[in-house]
C-alpha positions in Angstrom: 58.4 -89.9 -0.8 55.9 -92.7 -0.8 54.3 -91.7 -4.1 57.5 -91.0 -6.0 59.3 -94.0 -4.5 56.4 -96.3 -5.2 56.2 -95.1 -8.8 59.9 -95.5 -9.3 60.0 -99.0 -7.8 57.0 -100.0 -10.0 58.8 -98.8 -13.1 62.1 -100.1 -12.0 64.0 -96.9 -12.0 66.7 -96.5 -9.3 65.1 -99.5 -7.7 67.6 -100.3 -5.0 68.0 -96.8 -3.7 64.4 -95.8 -3.8 63.3 -99.1 -2.1 65.9 -98.5 0.6 64.6 -95.0 1.1 61.0 -96.1 1.2 61.9 -98.9 3.7 63.5 -96.4 6.0 60.5 -94.0 5.6 58.0 -96.7 6.5 60.1 -97.9 9.4 60.2 -94.4 10.7 56.4 -94.1 10.3 55.9 -97.3 12.2 58.1 -96.3 15.1 56.8 -92.7 15.2 53.1 -93.2 14.8 52.4 -96.8 15.7 55.2 -98.1 17.9 54.8 -97.4 21.6 57.9 -96.6 23.5 56.7 -98.6 26.5 57.5 -102.3 26.5 54.6 -104.7 26.4 51.6 -105.4 24.1 51.9 -101.9 22.5 54.9 -103.1 20.4 52.9 -105.7 18.4 51.6 -104.5 15.1 48.2 -106.2 15.5 47.6 -104.2 18.7 48.8 -100.8 17.6 47.3 -100.9 14.0 50.7 -100.7 12.3 50.5 -103.8 10.1 50.7 -102.0 6.8 53.6 -99.7 7.7 55.6 -102.6 9.1 54.8 -104.8 6.1 55.6 -102.1 3.6 59.0 -101.5 5.4 59.9 -105.2 5.2 58.8 -105.6 1.6 60.7 -102.5 0.5 63.8 -103.8 2.3 63.4 -107.1 0.5 63.2 -105.3 -2.8 66.3 -103.2 -2.0 68.3 -106.4 -1.1 67.0 -108.4 -4.0 67.7 -105.8 -6.7 66.1 -105.1 -10.0 63.8 -107.3 -12.1 64.1 -108.5 -15.6 61.9 -105.8 -17.1 63.1 -102.8 -15.1 64.4 -99.6 -16.5 67.6 -100.0 -14.5 68.4 -103.3 -16.4 67.6 -101.6 -19.8 69.8 -98.7 -18.9 72.7 -101.0 -17.9 72.3 -103.0 -21.1 72.4 -99.9 -23.2 75.5 -98.6 -21.5 77.3 -101.9 -22.1 76.5 -101.9 -25.8 
């Protein structure tokens, strides 16, 4: 999922849906492999080495909420369908 979603987001194809899927995948990876179920210092990313998973999740969620860029394939496809 990470490889295909990352490539699709970089090219701008199905950006919103793939970014949302990648965000959920990375959030699951953080909670499953880095987040501790016990409350305390184990929940902080700097302690449990989950910085990249949590950062990726937030960035992908921002991309999903923001939408496509000017040079994306989604925008070209929408422009062609309107013409």
